[in-house]
Backbone as CSV, one residue per row, in Angstrom:
resi,resn,N_x,N_y,N_z,CA_x,CA_y,CA_z,C_x,C_y,C_z
1,MET,-30.923,54.887,-96.980,-31.069,53.479,-96.646,-32.341,53.272,-95.841
2,THR,-33.157,52.276,-96.221,-34.401,52.021,-95.512,-34.154,51.052,-94.375
3,ASP,-35.189,50.882,-93.517,-35.081,49.961,-92.388,-34.916,48.525,-92.858
4,ARG,-35.400,48.227,-94.070,-35.248,46.864,-94.584,-33.809,46.527,-94.883
5,GLU,-32.964,47.532,-95.094,-31.612,47.295,-95.594,-30.539,47.327,-94.518
6,ILE,-30.910,47.585,-93.259,-29.868,47.736,-92.250,-29.676,46.500,-91.388
7,HIS,-30.456,45.414,-91.615,-30.360,44.240,-90.752,-29.287,43.287,-91.285
8,GLN,-28.040,43.678,-91.126,-26.926,42.915,-91.672,-25.967,42.487,-90.567
9,ASN,-25.186,43.440,-90.048,-24.181,43.176,-89.033,-24.840,43.031,-87.673
10,PRO,-24.592,41.914,-86.930,-25.284,41.694,-85.675,-25.102,42.802,-84.652
11,LEU,-23.963,43.475,-84.664,-23.704,44.484,-83.646,-23.696,45.891,-84.224
12,ALA,-24.327,46.076,-85.376,-24.218,47.365,-86.051,-25.191,48.410,-85.549
13,ILE,-26.274,48.032,-84.886,-27.279,49.040,-84.597,-26.846,50.005,-83.512
14,ALA,-25.739,49.671,-82.809,-25.251,50.625,-81.811,-24.571,51.814,-82.463
15,GLU,-24.245,51.690,-83.746,-23.580,52.788,-84.432,-24.597,53.844,-84.849
16,GLN,-24.105,55.013,-85.153,-24.986,56.116,-85.544,-25.560,55.856,-86.927
17,ASP,-26.875,56.027,-87.063,-27.507,55.871,-88.369,-27.075,56.997,-89.296
18,PRO,-27.036,56.747,-90.608,-26.731,57.825,-91.537,-27.819,58.885,-91.480
19,PRO,-27.474,60.142,-91.730,-28.468,61.213,-91.637,-29.577,61.038,-92.680
20,GLU,-30.794,61.440,-92.324,-31.933,61.392,-93.223,-32.386,62.812,-93.525
21,ARG,-33.130,62.955,-94.618,-33.806,64.224,-94.846,-34.740,64.500,-93.685
22,ARG,-34.934,65.777,-93.396,-35.744,66.137,-92.233,-37.164,65.592,-92.348
23,ASP,-37.761,65.688,-93.533,-39.135,65.207,-93.677,-39.211,63.692,-93.567
24,ALA,-38.206,62.999,-94.105,-38.188,61.540,-94.008,-38.014,61.095,-92.562
25,ALA,-37.127,61.773,-91.835,-36.907,61.432,-90.423,-38.164,61.698,-89.606
26,ALA,-38.838,62.808,-89.889,-40.066,63.135,-89.153,-41.150,62.107,-89.428
27,ASN,-41.271,61.668,-90.673,-42.265,60.651,-91.017,-41.960,59.331,-90.310
28,ARG,-40.689,58.968,-90.274,-40.298,57.717,-89.618,-40.672,57.752,-88.134
29,ILE,-40.347,58.851,-87.465,-40.675,58.983,-86.043,-42.180,58.926,-85.829
30,ARG,-42.921,59.636,-86.682,-44.378,59.664,-86.560,-44.976,58.281,-86.743
31,ILE,-44.476,57.548,-87.726,-45.004,56.209,-87.994,-44.691,55.259,-86.841
32,LEU,-43.471,55.305,-86.325,-43.103,54.408,-85.236,-43.866,54.740,-83.955
33,GLU,-44.061,56.011,-83.675,-44.852,56.389,-82.498,-46.291,55.905,-82.644
34,ALA,-46.844,56.041,-83.841,-48.205,55.557,-84.080,-48.274,54.044,-83.927
35,ALA,-47.256,53.344,-84.423,-47.232,51.882,-84.305,-47.168,51.452,-82.843
36,ARG,-46.399,52.170,-82.035,-46.332,51.843,-80.605,-47.690,52.045,-79.933
37,ARG,-48.394,53.098,-80.315,-49.711,53.349,-79.734,-50.686,52.233,-80.104
38,VAL,-50.711,51.887,-81.372,-51.609,50.822,-81.819,-51.278,49.522,-81.082
39,LEU,-50.011,49.226,-80.971,-49.567,47.999,-80.321,-49.959,47.982,-78.846
40,ALA,-49.719,49.087,-78.140,-50.008,49.151,-76.709,-51.504,49.130,-76.431
41,GLU,-52.294,49.778,-77.290,-53.727,49.898,-77.033,-54.539,48.723,-77.548
42,ARG,-54.061,48.090,-78.646,-54.910,47.093,-79.301,-54.238,45.746,-79.513
43,GLY,-52.941,45.649,-79.243,-52.256,44.372,-79.338,-51.676,44.093,-80.710
44,PRO,-50.835,43.034,-80.818,-50.139,42.724,-82.070,-51.058,42.467,-83.255
45,ASP,-52.202,41.826,-83.020,-53.095,41.489,-84.146,-53.635,42.732,-84.849
46,ALA,-53.719,43.847,-84.111,-54.256,45.091,-84.685,-53.195,45.906,-85.405
47,LEU,-51.949,45.466,-85.337,-50.864,46.235,-85.949,-50.813,45.930,-87.445
48,THR,-51.634,46.612,-88.212,-51.623,46.483,-89.661,-51.052,47.758,-90.267
49,MET,-50.631,47.668,-91.499,-50.087,48.848,-92.167,-51.167,49.921,-92.303
50,ASP,-52.413,49.499,-92.549,-53.528,50.442,-92.634,-53.735,51.174,-91.310
51,ALA,-53.770,50.396,-90.217,-54.027,50.994,-88.905,-52.927,51.972,-88.520
52,VAL,-51.695,51.614,-88.810,-50.580,52.489,-88.466,-50.605,53.754,-89.312
53,ALA,-50.911,53.622,-90.585,-50.985,54.794,-91.456,-52.061,55.761,-90.973
54,ILE,-53.218,55.229,-90.598,-54.296,56.090,-90.102,-53.875,56.775,-88.809
55,ALA,-53.281,56.007,-87.882,-52.854,56.571,-86.599,-51.772,57.623,-86.769
56,ALA,-50.927,57.442,-87.782,-49.829,58.378,-88.009,-50.242,59.579,-88.849
57,GLY,-51.385,59.476,-89.512,-51.823,60.557,-90.373,-51.028,60.662,-91.659
58,VAL,-50.576,59.499,-92.176,-49.837,59.478,-93.438,-50.505,58.468,-94.367
59,GLY,-50.133,58.488,-95.617,-50.668,57.525,-96.564,-50.079,56.146,-96.333
60,LYS,-50.867,55.120,-96.665,-50.385,53.755,-96.491,-49.130,53.503,-97.323
61,GLY,-49.052,54.132,-98.491,-47.876,53.962,-99.331,-46.601,54.444,-98.655
62,THR,-46.717,55.497,-97.840,-45.546,55.995,-97.111,-45.032,54.951,-96.135
63,VAL,-45.945,54.275,-95.458,-45.542,53.234,-94.502,-44.874,52.079,-95.237
64,PHE,-45.443,51.670,-96.360,-44.858,50.569,-97.120,-43.496,50.946,-97.686
65,ARG,-43.361,52.158,-98.201,-42.062,52.570,-98.764,-40.994,52.609,-97.687
66,ARG,-41.360,53.029,-96.495,-40.380,53.177,-95.430,-39.966,51.842,-94.830
67,PHE,-40.953,50.927,-94.635,-40.682,49.696,-93.885,-40.880,48.422,-94.692
68,GLY,-41.412,48.527,-95.882,-41.524,47.359,-96.748,-42.755,46.514,-96.507
69,ASN,-42.930,46.044,-95.288,-44.082,45.217,-94.934,-44.220,45.205,-93.410
70,ARG,-45.167,44.423,-92.935,-45.435,44.388,-91.485,-44.220,43.887,-90.708
71,GLU,-43.528,42.901,-91.253,-42.342,42.387,-90.572,-41.256,43.449,-90.489
72,GLY,-41.095,44.241,-91.557,-40.118,45.322,-91.517,-40.454,46.365,-90.473
73,LEU,-41.747,46.651,-90.331,-42.190,47.594,-89.308,-41.920,47.024,-87.914
74,ALA,-42.218,45.743,-87.729,-41.967,45.105,-86.433,-40.480,45.127,-86.097
75,ALA,-39.637,44.841,-87.092,-38.199,44.837,-86.850,-37.702,46.225,-86.458
76,ALA,-38.239,47.258,-87.102,-37.832,48.626,-86.767,-38.250,48.991,-85.347
77,LEU,-39.429,48.565,-84.934,-39.873,48.816,-83.561,-38.958,48.116,-82.560
78,VAL,-38.625,46.870,-82.826,-37.754,46.115,-81.914,-36.375,46.749,-81.847
79,ASP,-35.817,47.069,-83.003,-34.481,47.672,-83.024,-34.467,49.001,-82.272
80,GLY,-35.516,49.783,-82.458,-35.567,51.066,-81.782,-35.625,50.928,-80.275
81,GLU,-36.433,49.965,-79.784,-36.564,49.769,-78.344,-35.283,49.208,-77.727
82,MET,-34.517,48.442,-78.508,-33.345,47.769,-77.956,-32.051,48.555,-78.113
83,ARG,-32.082,49.651,-78.855,-30.839,50.356,-79.180,-30.087,50.815,-77.918
84,ASP,-30.800,51.406,-76.974,-30.146,51.892,-75.760,-29.571,50.741,-74.950
85,PHE,-30.337,49.645,-74.844,-29.843,48.492,-74.095,-28.576,47.936,-74.728
86,GLN,-28.571,47.814,-76.048,-27.383,47.282,-76.714,-26.187,48.197,-76.503
87,ASN,-26.402,49.488,-76.553,-25.299,50.417,-76.340,-24.720,50.250,-74.931
88,ARG,-25.599,49.974,-73.962,-25.122,49.811,-72.589,-24.319,48.526,-72.415
89,PHE,-24.733,47.415,-73.040,-23.935,46.199,-72.831,-22.679,46.166,-73.695
90,LEU,-22.646,46.975,-74.744,-21.427,47.052,-75.549,-20.431,48.078,-75.023
91,HIS,-20.934,49.211,-74.544,-20.047,50.337,-74.229,-20.244,50.920,-72.835
92,GLY,-21.233,50.445,-72.090,-21.535,51.030,-70.795,-20.626,50.535,-69.690
93,PRO,-20.881,50.988,-68.463,-20.047,50.589,-67.329,-20.312,49.142,-66.930
94,PRO,-19.363,48.520,-66.235,-19.587,47.166,-65.730,-20.584,47.177,-64.564
95,PRO,-21.208,46.055,-64.259,-20.929,44.731,-64.806,-21.624,44.430,-66.135
96,LEU,-22.582,45.247,-66.553,-23.224,44.970,-67.833,-22.266,45.218,-68.988
97,GLY,-21.515,46.296,-68.913,-20.579,46.631,-69.970,-19.206,46.031,-69.746
98,PRO,-18.256,46.331,-70.622,-16.900,45.779,-70.515,-16.238,46.154,-69.192
99,GLY,-15.350,45.257,-68.735,-14.583,45.533,-67.532,-14.839,44.558,-66.403
100,ALA,-15.962,43.840,-66.443,-16.279,42.842,-65.425,-15.966,41.448,-65.970
101,PRO,-15.745,40.464,-65.079,-15.556,39.081,-65.536,-16.786,38.582,-66.295
102,ALA,-16.562,37.650,-67.209,-17.650,37.150,-68.054,-18.838,36.606,-67.260
103,PRO,-18.644,35.861,-66.159,-19.822,35.383,-65.414,-20.675,36.530,-64.876
104,GLN,-20.047,37.570,-64.355,-20.800,38.713,-63.849,-21.505,39.450,-64.980
105,ARG,-20.840,39.575,-66.116,-21.453,40.252,-67.257,-22.670,39.473,-67.761
106,LEU,-22.566,38.157,-67.812,-23.700,37.360,-68.296,-24.885,37.476,-67.345
107,GLU,-24.628,37.454,-66.049,-25.713,37.606,-65.086,-26.361,38.984,-65.220
108,ALA,-25.542,40.020,-65.315,-26.087,41.373,-65.471,-26.874,41.486,-66.772
109,PHE,-26.378,40.864,-67.825,-27.039,40.884,-69.123,-28.432,40.269,-69.035
110,VAL,-28.548,39.130,-68.385,-29.833,38.443,-68.281,-30.809,39.247,-67.426
111,VAL,-30.351,39.761,-66.289,-31.225,40.547,-65.409,-31.702,41.812,-66.112
112,GLU,-30.788,42.519,-66.773,-31.160,43.769,-67.453,-32.066,43.497,-68.654
113,LEU,-31.829,42.400,-69.357,-32.686,42.075,-70.502,-34.095,41.717,-70.034
114,LEU,-34.203,40.977,-68.949,-35.514,40.687,-68.377,-36.253,41.978,-68.028
115,GLN,-35.548,42.907,-67.401,-36.169,44.179,-67.019,-36.579,44.967,-68.254
116,HIS,-35.725,44.949,-69.266,-36.048,45.677,-70.494,-37.281,45.084,-71.165
117,TYR,-37.337,43.769,-71.263,-38.518,43.124,-71.837,-39.777,43.515,-71.060
118,ALA,-39.688,43.479,-69.724,-40.854,43.786,-68.895,-41.328,45.213,-69.110
119,GLU,-40.393,46.134,-69.297,-40.754,47.541,-69.476,-41.241,47.842,-70.885
120,ASN,-40.920,46.979,-71.833,-41.302,47.189,-73.233,-42.025,45.951,-73.767
121,LEU,-42.912,45.403,-72.943,-43.496,44.100,-73.263,-44.289,44.068,-74.562
122,PRO,-45.094,45.090,-74.902,-45.826,44.999,-76.177,-44.909,44.806,-77.386
123,VAL,-43.802,45.559,-77.417,-42.864,45.411,-78.536,-42.135,44.076,-78.450
124,ALA,-41.787,43.645,-77.241,-41.102,42.361,-77.087,-41.991,41.205,-77.528
125,VAL,-43.276,41.291,-77.196,-44.217,40.259,-77.632,-44.354,40.267,-79.149
126,LEU,-44.383,41.447,-79.727,-44.446,41.551,-81.182,-43.252,40.850,-81.820
127,ALA,-42.064,41.066,-81.258,-40.856,40.428,-81.787,-40.966,38.916,-81.714
128,ALA,-41.503,38.420,-80.590,-41.616,36.975,-80.412,-42.600,36.356,-81.386
129,HIS,-43.664,37.117,-81.760,-44.704,36.564,-82.625,-44.474,36.843,-84.110
130,GLU,-43.869,37.975,-84.424,-43.805,38.409,-85.817,-42.462,38.166,-86.487
131,LEU,-41.412,37.996,-85.694,-40.085,37.827,-86.274,-39.543,36.460,-85.924
132,ASP,-38.751,35.901,-86.826,-37.907,34.789,-86.442,-37.130,35.271,-85.219
133,GLN,-37.068,34.447,-84.161,-36.569,34.941,-82.870,-35.227,35.651,-82.994
134,TYR,-34.341,35.138,-83.834,-33.047,35.791,-83.988,-32.872,36.314,-85.412
135,GLY,-34.005,36.557,-86.089,-33.941,37.013,-87.463,-33.674,38.483,-87.601
136,SER,-34.007,39.284,-86.602,-33.753,40.711,-86.714,-32.335,41.019,-86.261
137,GLN,-31.868,42.173,-86.655,-30.508,42.577,-86.338,-30.256,42.593,-84.840
138,VAL,-31.199,43.127,-84.096,-30.973,43.249,-82.663,-30.994,41.895,-81.984
139,MET,-31.849,40.984,-82.415,-31.858,39.667,-81.805,-30.576,38.910,-82.106
140,ASN,-30.040,39.097,-83.297,-28.737,38.514,-83.607,-27.661,39.083,-82.691
141,ALA,-27.770,40.374,-82.383,-26.785,40.998,-81.499,-26.864,40.410,-80.095
142,LEU,-28.078,40.200,-79.592,-28.238,39.595,-78.267,-27.639,38.194,-78.231
143,LEU,-27.938,37.407,-79.252,-27.416,36.051,-79.315,-25.897,36.055,-79.421
144,PHE,-25.354,36.929,-80.246,-23.907,37.005,-80.430,-23.217,37.359,-79.114
145,HIS,-23.795,38.330,-78.390,-23.192,38.759,-77.128,-23.245,37.638,-76.083
146,ALA,-24.405,37.008,-75.949,-24.530,35.914,-74.984,-23.586,34.770,-75.337
147,ARG,-23.481,34.471,-76.611,-22.605,33.396,-77.060,-21.144,33.695,-76.735
148,THR,-20.745,34.954,-76.923,-19.372,35.348,-76.622,-19.060,35.177,-75.141
149,LEU,-19.997,35.572,-74.271,-19.780,35.443,-72.835,-19.750,33.978,-72.402
150,VAL,-20.644,33.160,-72.953,-20.645,31.731,-72.622,-19.325,31.096,-73.011
151,ARG,-18.812,31.450,-74.170,-17.553,30.879,-74.634,-16.400,31.267,-73.712
152,LYS,-16.425,32.491,-73.192,-15.384,32.917,-72.256,-15.491,32.183,-70.917
153,ILE,-16.714,31.902,-70.499,-16.930,31.228,-69.222,-16.498,29.771,-69.291
154,ASP,-16.879,29.080,-70.357,-16.543,27.656,-70.496,-16.416,27.307,-71.973
155,PRO,-15.191,27.281,-72.491,-15.006,27.000,-73.924,-15.365,25.573,-74.319
156,HIS,-15.604,24.682,-73.340,-15.990,23.313,-73.669,-17.448,23.225,-74.116
157,LEU,-18.253,24.207,-73.723,-19.667,24.165,-74.066,-19.887,24.630,-75.500
158,ASP,-20.978,24.174,-76.090,-21.399,24.707,-77.385,-22.057,26.054,-77.102
159,SER,-21.338,27.134,-77.339,-21.798,28.451,-76.920,-23.078,28.877,-77.633
160,HIS,-23.253,28.464,-78.880,-24.464,28.830,-79.607,-25.696,28.192,-78.975
161,VAL,-25.607,26.897,-78.681,-26.736,26.186,-78.087,-27.059,26.754,-76.706
162,VAL,-26.038,26.957,-75.885,-26.271,27.441,-74.522,-26.850,28.860,-74.548
163,ALA,-26.294,29.734,-75.395,-26.805,31.105,-75.477,-28.249,31.131,-75.956
164,THR,-28.579,30.286,-76.924,-29.956,30.210,-77.408,-30.899,29.735,-76.308
165,MET,-30.464,28.766,-75.522,-31.286,28.278,-74.418,-31.501,29.366,-73.372
166,ILE,-30.466,30.152,-73.089,-30.593,31.234,-72.107,-31.622,32.258,-72.577
167,LEU,-31.505,32.698,-73.823,-32.443,33.703,-74.332,-33.859,33.149,-74.430
168,SER,-33.981,31.880,-74.768,-35.320,31.278,-74.837,-35.961,31.216,-73.454
169,ALA,-35.149,31.005,-72.421,-35.674,30.873,-71.058,-36.232,32.173,-70.513
170,ILE,-35.799,33.313,-71.072,-36.290,34.604,-70.580,-37.071,35.346,-71.664
171,ALA,-37.598,34.602,-72.617,-38.334,35.207,-73.734,-39.650,35.821,-73.256
172,PRO,-40.200,36.776,-74.005,-41.434,37.461,-73.600,-42.606,36.557,-73.239
173,PRO,-42.874,35.441,-73.952,-44.004,34.591,-73.541,-43.874,34.088,-72.101
174,MET,-42.638,33.827,-71.672,-42.429,33.390,-70.296,-42.763,34.510,-69.310
175,ILE,-42.438,35.756,-69.674,-42.743,36.893,-68.805,-44.259,37.061,-68.681
176,ILE,-44.970,36.923,-69.788,-46.434,37.029,-69.754,-47.023,35.947,-68.860
177,ASP,-46.564,34.712,-69.031,-47.057,33.611,-68.211,-46.783,33.869,-66.732
178,SER,-45.610,34.387,-66.416,-45.264,34.671,-65.023,-46.160,35.751,-64.437
179,ARG,-46.449,36.787,-65.234,-47.338,37.845,-64.758,-48.734,37.301,-64.489
180,GLN,-49.215,36.442,-65.374,-50.545,35.875,-65.199,-50.627,35.008,-63.950
181,ARG,-49.498,34.452,-63.549,-49.457,33.613,-62.348,-49.084,34.412,-61.103
182,GLY,-48.944,35.723,-61.254,-48.672,36.582,-60.110,-47.245,36.567,-59.618
183,ILE,-46.318,36.144,-60.459,-44.908,36.083,-60.060,-44.292,37.471,-60.193
184,GLN,-43.610,37.918,-59.155,-43.008,39.239,-59.133,-41.715,39.260,-59.946
185,ALA,-41.330,40.462,-60.380,-40.127,40.616,-61.207,-38.889,40.135,-60.476
186,GLN,-38.813,40.397,-59.162,-37.636,39.970,-58.399,-37.505,38.452,-58.376
187,THR,-38.638,37.757,-58.281,-38.618,36.293,-58.298,-38.167,35.786,-59.655
188,LEU,-38.622,36.446,-60.696,-38.236,36.066,-62.051,-36.728,36.221,-62.248
189,GLN,-36.180,37.333,-61.790,-34.755,37.564,-61.909,-33.958,36.548,-61.096
190,ALA,-34.403,36.269,-59.878,-33.701,35.298,-59.036,-33.733,33.910,-59.670
191,SER,-34.850,33.555,-60.296,-34.964,32.255,-60.956,-34.012,32.161,-62.143
192,ALA,-33.920,33.243,-62.908,-33.008,33.252,-64.052,-31.557,33.111,-63.585
193,LEU,-31.202,33.804,-62.500,-29.841,33.696,-61.977,-29.548,32.289,-61.463
194,ALA,-30.560,31.648,-60.865,-30.374,30.278,-60.393,-30.062,29.340,-61.549
195,LEU,-30.754,29.541,-62.673,-30.464,28.718,-63.848,-29.049,28.956,-64.352
196,LEU,-28.648,30.214,-64.389,-27.309,30.524,-64.879,-26.230,29.912,-63.993
197,ARG,-26.440,29.969,-62.703,-25.414,29.485,-61.774,-25.423,27.975,-61.630
198,GLY,-26.461,27.338,-62.107,-26.535,25.880,-62.027,-27.205,25.445,-60.745
199,ILE,-28.361,24.839,-60.871,-29.110,24.445,-59.688,-28.367,23.371,-58.904
200,THR,-27.799,22.369,-59.584,-27.121,21.285,-58.873,-25.679,21.617,-58.548
201,ARG,-25.087,22.504,-59.340,-23.681,22.891,-59.168,-22.737,21.688,-59.221
202,GLN,-23.130,20.686,-60.010,-22.286,19.514,-60.192,-21.573,19.603,-61.531
203,PRO,-20.275,19.264,-61.590,-19.559,19.313,-62.870,-20.059,18.238,-63.819
204,LEU,-19.982,18.533,-65.093,-20.349,17.539,-66.093,-19.295,16.444,-66.147
205,PRO,-19.691,15.177,-66.416,-18.699,14.111,-66.629,-17.809,14.450,-67.810
206,ASP,-16.611,13.935,-67.797,-15.653,14.254,-68.860,-16.165,13.866,-70.231
207,ASN,-16.859,12.711,-70.342,-17.329,12.286,-71.664,-18.395,13.229,-72.200
208,ARG,-19.242,13.795,-71.312,-20.262,14.723,-71.767,-19.639,16.048,-72.181
209,ARG,-18.623,16.478,-71.459,-17.952,17.720,-71.818,-17.317,17.589,-73.203
210,THR,-16.790,16.389,-73.508,-16.194,16.176,-74.822,-17.240,16.307,-75.918
211,ARG,-18.445,15.741,-75.679,-19.501,15.818,-76.690,-19.998,17.250,-76.876
212,LEU,-19.960,18.056,-75.806,-20.460,19.417,-75.888,-19.458,20.378,-76.510
213,LYS,-18.240,19.925,-76.681,-17.183,20.852,-77.104,-17.370,21.331,-78.530
214,ALA,-17.942,20.486,-79.395,-18.090,20.867,-80.794,-18.996,22.076,-80.933
215,SER,-18.567,23.046,-81.723,-19.369,24.242,-81.979,-19.597,24.377,-83.468
216,PRO,-20.678,25.039,-83.873,-20.943,25.214,-85.307,-19.906,26.117,-85.943
217,PRO,-19.722,26.015,-87.270,-18.781,26.891,-87.953,-19.107,28.350,-87.686
218,GLY,-18.056,29.162,-87.503,-18.248,30.586,-87.284,-18.458,30.938,-85.836
219,ASP,-18.335,29.950,-84.909,-18.570,30.211,-83.489,-17.266,30.436,-82.753
220,HIS,-16.239,30.836,-83.446,-14.941,31.059,-82.826,-14.459,32.461,-83.160
């Protein structure tokens, strides 16, 4: 199975991949490592199939057969960087993992995701520019998880809309802008938590809660 064929189930990437031939697995690792180098040293615009093939020391056809196109390569890089994080929020200890109340889990999720983006910013920026924001398997998993926690916290809210707004608020472009303005990571995390907890801390009027209750099909 190629990387193009595994972006199906939103929470599937935490599972073990099927075994590959040794040479195929070695080529995949070599190509992804080369892609990370190109991305870190020269930025997203320089990440071409030609450049990655040269950096990896393989033929361009090998890169295309393995990943299909530039978007497939970008998706594989994002999935690879996020695999450990997803495993931790699905199966790790609380408060990020199961066992903590939903509000604590959502706060831990946002703080840890911000930190992960900051530590892997070149790949995160690539995801923001090259992929539909929730088009890759891992981004669907993030949205699904956030949506599930929002629904547990307040079933009156449209969990899809709220979860999308949360992820958009901590997206990589915002991290870049904050760095350019000299904002420290701790300030960024505190600001995100303030948004989650509600700046005004005032309850919504009953009529507004009624309007927000409707959720899209499949959100239950």
